[in-house]
N, C-alpha and C positions, 0 to 999 in steps of 0.2 A: 664805405667810410674810410677811404684813404687818408682823409684829413686827420683822423685819430692816430693812425699809425705813423704818419709823418711827425706828429707831435711827440710820439714815443721816441723817435730818433733823436730829437733835440733834447728830450729829458735825459737820455743816456749820455749826452756829450757836453752839456752845460751845467755849471754849478747850480744847485737848487735856488740859491739866492738870486740868480739871474733869470729864472723861469717863472716866477710867480705871476706877473702880469700876462705873460704869454699863455700859460695854462688856463688862467681864468677866461681869457678871450677864446681860447680853443674850446673849452668846455661849453661856453655859451653858443659858439657856432655849431658844434656837433649837436647840441640839444635843439637848436633852431632847425637843423636839417631833419632830425627825427620828428619834431613837431610838424614840420611842413609835410613830410611824407605821410604822417598819420592823420593829419588834419585836426589835431586837438592840442590845446595848451596843456602840456604835462604838468606845469607848476600849479594850475588851479583845478584841473579835472582828475588828477591821479592822487591816490593815497600815498603816504610815505612808503608803505610796503611795495606798492607797484613801482615806485621810483627806484627802490633798491633792486627790484627784479631786472631793471635795465642792465645792471652790471653783471648779472649772472651769465655764465656761458650759455650758448644756445642749447647745448646738450642737457642743461638743467632748466630749460624752458625760459631762459632769459634772452636778452638781445645782444649780450657781449659788448655793451658800450660802457666802458669804465671812465670815471672822471679822472682827470690828470692832476687835479690840485692836491689837496691834503692827502688823499688816499695813496698816491703812488709816486709823486715826483721825486721824493727823497729816496725811496727804496729803489726806483728805477736807476737813479744815478749811482747809488752804492753798488747795486747788483752788477751793473755794467762795468763799473770800475774794478770790481773783484774779478770778473770774467776776463778783463783785459790785462790786469796786472799779473795774475798767476802765470800765464805763459811766458812772461818776460823774465821772471826770476827763477833761479835754481830752486827746485823743491823736491821733496821726497814723495814717492808713491806709497801705496799700502804695504809693499814688500820692502820698504826702506831703501829702494834704489834712488839714487840722485838723478833727477831728470834735468838736463841742461836747459836753462832758460834762453830765450832768444836774445835778450839784451839785459843781462844781470848788471844793474847799476847800484852802487853802494848808496846813492841818494834815495832810491826807492826802498831798498832793503832796510836802511836806517829809519825811514819813516814808519814802516809797518812792523819792523822787528825781523830779525834774520831768519827765524823759523816759523813765521806766521802762517805760511801756506804749506807746511809739511803735513803729510797724512800719517796717522790719523790726526785730524785737524782739531786739536784741543784748544789751541789759542785763537784760532780763526782771526778775527780782527781785534782781539783783545788788546794786543800791544798798541794798536792805534787809538782805540777808544779810551784806554786808560790814560794816555798822554794828553788827550784833548777834552 
């Protein structure tokens, strides 16, 4: 299911407002592949419970196929943004040591708040979400 993971890549890098049509088509194609492999129309032959089990990881007896639409496109973008931004900015670790960011820019720090990514992380993204 490489198609699904390539979709994840685009969900990480494009604003969610730009991905709605893409993820809808992606979900339809992934579901089509699964239906072709299984030889059954999942929409008509499966219960809602069975459809939910598609998204469960294999270790929990699922198929590991998650939808990219409402379930995760926003969280994937935000999660990747946080992972990408923290290494850029100066921030403190648990021992209150300042870790030098790779590219500390005032424009980024002003957007999120100067201490948003210091540990322990009490503010997290609060500075950003309170403003918007």
